[in-house]
C-alpha positions in Angstrom: 74.7 78.1 60.8 71.2 80.0 59.9 71.1 83.5 61.2 67.9 83.4 62.3 69.1 80.9 64.7 71.9 82.6 66.6 71.0 84.5 69.5 70.7 87.7 68.4 72.4 89.5 71.5 75.6 87.7 70.3 75.5 88.8 66.4 75.1 92.2 67.2 78.0 91.9 69.6 80.4 90.3 66.6 79.4 92.6 64.0 81.0 96.4 63.8 79.6 98.2 61.1 80.9 101.8 59.6 78.7 103.6 57.4 79.0 106.4 54.6 76.8 108.2 56.8 78.5 108.1 60.1 76.7 107.9 63.0 77.4 110.4 65.8 75.7 111.5 68.5 75.8 115.2 69.8 78.6 114.6 73.1 82.6 114.3 73.1 84.6 112.8 71.0 85.4 109.8 73.9 81.4 109.3 74.2 81.0 108.9 70.6 84.4 106.2 70.8 83.2 105.0 74.1 80.2 103.0 72.1 82.2 100.9 71.0 83.3 98.9 74.2 81.2 101.4 76.7 83.6 99.6 79.8 86.8 100.9 77.8 89.4 103.3 79.5 90.5 106.4 78.1 93.8 104.8 77.7 92.1 102.5 74.8 90.0 105.1 73.7 93.1 106.9 72.9 95.3 103.5 71.3 92.1 103.7 69.0 91.9 106.8 68.1 95.7 106.6 66.8 94.9 103.5 64.8 92.0 105.1 63.0 94.3 108.2 62.3 91.9 110.0 64.2 94.1 110.8 67.1 96.2 114.0 65.9 93.1 116.2 64.1 91.3 115.5 68.3 94.5 116.8 69.7 94.4 119.6 67.3 90.7 120.6 69.9 91.4 122.4 72.5 89.2 120.0 75.1 91.1 116.7 72.4 88.9 114.1 73.4 86.1 116.3 75.6 85.6 118.5 72.5 81.5 118.6 71.9 81.0 117.5 68.5 77.1 118.5 68.5 74.4 116.1 66.4 75.5 113.9 64.2 79.4 115.0 64.7 78.5 118.7 63.0 81.7 120.4 64.4 83.5 117.4 61.7 85.0 116.7 58.8 83.3 114.3 56.6 87.0 112.6 57.1 87.1 113.1 60.8 83.7 111.4 61.0 84.4 108.3 59.5 87.7 108.2 61.9 86.0 109.0 64.8 82.9 105.7 63.6 86.3 103.7 62.7 87.8 104.3 66.1 84.6 102.7 67.1 85.0 99.9 65.5 88.4 99.2 66.7 87.4 99.9 70.2 83.9 97.2 69.6 86.8 94.5 67.9 84.2 92.5 66.1 84.2 89.3 64.6 82.5 91.1 61.4 82.9 94.1 60.0 80.1 95.3 57.6 82.4 99.0 55.7 79.3 100.2 53.5 80.4 103.1 51.4 83.2 104.8 53.8 85.4 106.3 51.6 82.5 107.2 49.5 82.2 111.0 50.1 85.9 112.4 50.8 89.0 114.1 49.5 92.5 112.7 48.6 93.9 112.9 51.9 91.2 111.6 54.1 90.5 108.8 51.3 94.1 107.7 52.3 93.9 108.1 56.0 90.9 106.2 55.9 91.9 103.4 53.9 95.2 103.3 55.6 92.9 102.7 59.2 90.8 100.3 57.4 93.5 98.1 56.7 94.4 98.0 60.3 91.3 97.3 60.9 89.7 94.2 58.8 93.0 92.1 60.0 92.1 88.7 61.7 88.3 89.4 60.7 86.1 88.5 58.2 85.0 92.1 56.5 82.2 93.0 54.1 82.8 95.9 52.0 80.3 97.3 50.2 81.6 100.1 47.1 81.4 102.0 44.4 85.1 102.6 44.1 87.4 100.3 43.3 90.3 101.5 45.0 88.5 100.6 48.2 88.1 96.8 46.8 91.1 96.0 45.0 92.2 93.5 47.5 90.1 91.8 48.2 89.9 88.4 48.9 87.1 88.3 46.6 85.3 90.5 45.4 81.3 89.9 44.5 79.3 92.7 41.6 75.9 92.8 42.3 73.4 94.5 39.6 69.8 95.1 39.9 69.9 93.3 43.4 71.8 90.0 41.3 75.4 88.6 42.2 76.4 88.9 38.7 80.4 88.3 38.8 82.5 86.9 41.8 86.3 86.7 41.8 89.9 88.5 42.4 90.4 91.8 41.5 92.7 89.9 38.5 90.1 87.1 37.5 87.1 89.5 36.8 89.8 91.8 35.1 90.4 89.1 32.7 86.2 88.1 32.0 85.8 91.6 30.8 82.5 92.4 32.6 80.8 94.7 34.0 83.7 94.7 37.3 86.0 95.4 34.4 83.8 98.1 33.1 83.7 99.7 36.3 87.6 99.5 36.6 88.6 100.8 33.3 86.0 103.5 33.5 87.3 105.0 36.6 90.7 104.5 36.5 91.1 105.3 32.5 94.1 107.6 33.0 96.2 105.4 34.8 95.6 102.3 32.3 95.6 104.9 29.3 99.0 105.2 30.3 100.4 101.6 31.1 
């Protein structure tokens, strides 16, 4: 179906987006998560925070879910901001999910927690992952490699490695220490 023929509000209701730069607002953690579904109960907000691996750090704040995070979440680390954004996406429960460079600016521990949450969030929905870190997409059903705005390769991780193209080049550069030890 041509996307232009779909009702815009219906389309927006069914797409969730988590960006590299988390879009958070001045307000509480609870309010920021609740943007995924303004009618959600506090119990549901706690549940999605757990799914997004955010619950534990939220509970370490004096005000827990009532903690005010400031404009753009300036009082949170990058990894914490991403987990709040993932919790919002869990709450929205969209049919289509777009993850844009979600793990690009993270330390190893935060990346692990976010990768874990992303795996749960991606279940039973169509997901588009935009990433330069290949660890984020290695298990995708289909990987599409873009170069200068053009699709140049398409396949699974193993198929793309066998093709020995741009994807394989990126893979061997990113994982050269591991590949050289094997």
